[in-house]
C-alpha positions in Angstrom: 107.6 110.3 125.0 107.1 112.1 128.3 106.9 115.9 128.6 110.7 116.2 128.7 111.1 114.1 125.5 112.8 111.3 127.4 110.1 108.6 127.3 107.6 107.7 130.0 104.1 108.7 131.2 102.7 112.2 131.7 102.0 111.5 135.3 105.6 111.2 136.5 106.9 113.7 139.0 105.1 116.7 140.7 104.3 120.3 139.9 106.1 122.6 142.4 104.9 126.2 142.6 106.1 129.1 144.7 103.8 131.4 146.6 104.2 134.6 148.6 100.6 135.6 149.2 100.5 138.2 146.3 97.8 138.1 143.6 100.4 137.2 141.0 101.7 134.3 143.0 98.1 133.1 143.5 97.7 133.2 139.7 100.8 131.0 139.4 99.4 128.6 142.0 96.1 128.2 140.1 98.0 127.8 136.8 100.1 125.1 138.4 97.1 123.4 139.9 95.5 123.3 136.4 98.7 121.9 135.0 98.8 119.3 137.7 95.2 118.3 137.0 95.8 117.8 133.2 99.1 116.0 133.8 97.7 113.8 136.7 100.4 115.0 139.0 100.4 116.0 142.7 101.0 119.7 143.5 103.5 121.1 146.0 103.0 124.7 147.1 106.3 126.2 148.5 106.9 129.2 150.7 110.6 129.9 151.1 111.6 132.3 153.8 114.5 133.0 156.2 112.2 134.4 158.9 109.2 132.3 160.2 106.2 134.5 161.1 102.6 133.7 161.6 101.6 135.0 158.2 103.7 132.4 156.4 101.5 129.5 157.5 98.4 131.6 156.6 99.7 132.2 153.1 100.3 128.5 152.5 96.9 127.5 154.0 95.1 130.1 151.8 96.9 128.9 148.7 96.2 125.2 149.4 92.5 125.9 150.3 92.1 127.7 147.0 93.5 124.7 145.1 91.3 122.3 147.0 88.2 124.4 146.2 88.9 124.8 142.4 90.8 121.6 141.7 89.6 119.0 144.3 91.1 116.2 142.3 94.6 117.5 142.7 96.5 116.4 145.9 98.1 119.6 147.2 100.8 119.7 149.8 102.1 122.9 151.5 105.8 123.1 152.2 107.5 125.8 154.3 111.3 126.0 153.7 113.9 128.0 155.6 115.8 129.2 152.6 115.7 132.0 150.1 113.0 131.9 147.5 115.1 130.7 144.6 116.9 128.1 146.7 113.7 126.7 148.1 112.2 126.1 144.6 115.3 124.8 142.9 116.3 122.5 145.8 112.7 121.2 146.2 112.3 120.1 142.6 113.2 116.5 141.8 114.4 115.3 138.4 110.9 114.6 137.1 109.2 117.7 138.5 107.9 120.9 136.8 108.6 124.2 138.5 106.2 127.1 138.3 106.8 130.7 139.4 104.9 133.9 139.2 106.1 136.9 137.2 106.2 139.2 140.2 105.4 139.2 143.9 105.6 141.2 147.0 109.4 141.6 147.1 111.5 139.1 149.1 109.7 135.7 148.4 108.5 138.2 149.3 110.5 138.6 146.0 108.9 136.7 143.2 109.6 139.8 141.2 110.9 138.6 137.9 114.4 139.9 137.5 115.3 138.4 140.8 113.7 135.1 141.9 112.1 134.1 138.6 115.3 134.7 136.6 117.5 132.9 139.2 115.2 129.9 139.2 115.1 129.8 135.3 118.9 130.1 135.2 119.7 127.4 137.8 116.9 124.9 137.5 117.7 121.4 136.2 114.0 120.8 135.4 111.5 122.7 133.2 110.4 126.1 134.7 107.2 127.9 133.8 107.1 131.7 134.4 103.4 132.6 134.5 103.2 135.8 132.6 100.3 137.3 130.6 96.9 138.7 131.6 95.3 135.4 132.3 93.1 135.3 129.1 95.5 133.1 127.2 93.3 130.0 127.5 90.4 132.1 125.9 92.3 132.9 122.7 90.4 131.1 120.0 92.7 128.8 118.0 95.8 129.9 119.8 98.6 127.4 119.7 101.4 126.3 122.0 104.5 127.9 120.4 107.8 126.1 120.5 110.8 128.3 119.7 113.6 126.1 118.4 117.0 126.5 116.8 118.9 123.2 116.8 119.0 119.7 118.2 119.6 121.1 121.7 116.0 122.2 121.6 114.6 118.7 121.1 113.4 118.4 124.7 111.7 121.8 124.5 109.9 120.7 121.3 108.6 117.5 122.9 107.5 119.3 126.0 105.6 121.8 123.8 104.0 118.9 121.8 102.8 117.3 125.0 101.5 120.6 126.3 99.6 121.1 123.0 98.1 117.6 123.1 97.0 118.0 126.7 95.3 121.3 125.9 93.8 120.1 122.6 95.4 123.0 120.7 97.8 123.2 117.7 101.5 123.2 118.0 103.3 125.9 116.1 107.1 125.4 115.8 109.0 128.5 114.9 112.7 129.1 114.2 113.7 132.7 114.0 117.0 133.5 112.4 119.2 136.5 111.6 121.4 137.0 108.5 124.1 139.6 108.8 124.3 141.6 105.6 127.4 143.2 104.1 129.8 141.2 106.3 133.3 142.4 105.8 133.8 143.7 102.3 131.5 141.1 100.7 128.0 142.3 100.1 125.5 139.5 100.4 123.2 138.6 97.6 119.7 137.4 97.3 121.0 133.9 96.5 123.0 133.9 99.8 119.9 134.8 101.8 117.7 132.2 100.0 120.3 129.5 100.5 120.4 130.2 104.3 116.6 130.4 104.4 116.4 127.0 102.7 118.8 125.5 105.1 116.9 126.9 108.1 113.6 125.4 106.8 115.2 122.0 106.2 116.8 122.0 109.6 113.5 122.8 111.3 111.7 120.1 109.3 114.3 117.5 110.3 113.8 118.5 114.0 110.0 118.3 113.7 109.7 115.0 111.8 110.0 112.6 114.7 107.6 114.7 116.7 105.0 114.3 114.0 105.5 110.6 114.2 105.3 110.4 118.0 102.2 112.8 118.2 100.1 111.5 115.3 96.9 113.5 115.1 98.4 116.6 116.6 98.0 119.7 114.4 101.7 120.8 113.9 102.8 123.7 111.8 106.3 124.9 111.1 107.6 128.4 110.3 111.1 129.9 109.8 111.3 133.6 110.2 114.1 136.0 109.2 114.1 138.9 111.6 116.2 141.7 112.8 115.3 140.8 116.4 114.8 137.2 117.5 113.5 138.3 120.9 111.2 140.9 119.5 109.6 138.5 117.0 109.0 135.9 119.7 107.5 138.5 122.1 105.1 139.5 119.3 104.2 135.8 118.7 103.5 135.3 122.4 100.5 137.6 122.1 98.8 134.9 120.0 99.8 131.9 122.0 98.5 130.0 125.1 102.1 129.0 126.0 105.6 129.6 124.7 108.2 126.9 125.2 111.9 127.4 124.6 115.3 125.9 125.5 117.3 127.7 128.2 120.5 129.2 126.7 122.9 129.8 129.5 126.1 131.4 128.1 129.3 130.6 130.0 131.3 133.5 131.3 128.5 136.0 130.7 128.4 139.2 132.6 125.0 140.2 134.0 122.2 137.8 133.4 123.2 134.1 133.4 120.5 133.5 130.7 120.8 134.3 127.1 119.4 137.6 125.8 116.4 136.1 124.0 115.4 133.9 127.0 115.9 136.9 129.4 113.7 139.1 127.2 110.9 136.6 126.8 110.8 136.1 130.6 110.4 139.8 131.0 108.0 140.7 128.2 106.1 137.7 127.0 102.3 138.1 126.8 101.7 134.4 127.8 103.3 131.9 130.2 106.8 130.9 129.2 108.3 127.4 129.8 112.1 127.3 129.9 113.6 123.8 129.3 117.2 123.1 130.3 119.3 122.4 127.2 121.6 119.3 127.3 
């Protein structure tokens, strides 16, 4: 399997990262460069703007120079695009690429401020998107796993991406399914047997989802957990503080007012304590 769960080699495609000259965007560039190195992919550093000024080229040159210094094995190409930030990233990414964006920037693309560009890219992208959150110490968390948040077969691509990421980092994969059970629905009070039956069904569904991954990634340390919680988003945010990367499928509810992303995805992109990868659901 490739890192999208579709078969193929790790080295397919490119890593495409946005920059705007801010410290946070430089952190995203270096995270992307490291990912390009471990995946044996070329790196494309994108600056999207609707106004060309001298500083735009300086920003790109500085970012590429930093990559060449710290990751000389990674071919890095600067790309200046006359478009908005989100458009430049989404349109640049090919079918086999990985998109990387910082959690906040200078405002503009000049607006990598998550809540604008980051959320729009995650909502529109046809390829995996990594939002580089956290303090930067995630790789130094002893024993910290890649966490894959799954619910059903629609998250299979996210699960395979997470397994590949864990393998490349030589860390465990922790697969978690967080579920809610509404008590006292209507006039019928739920019983312990009802809850236990649902919990058993959740465990069995997660196990079925993970079984082929165990076969395809023999030797990878994989653990499973099903968690009943009052807040799915809150539980995953808490778990992100003990992970090197959190991977989840993008839920994009139709006819939703406000954010085009589901509530859980939106919350993780705003509050996760580690980088978050959002995988388009089929």
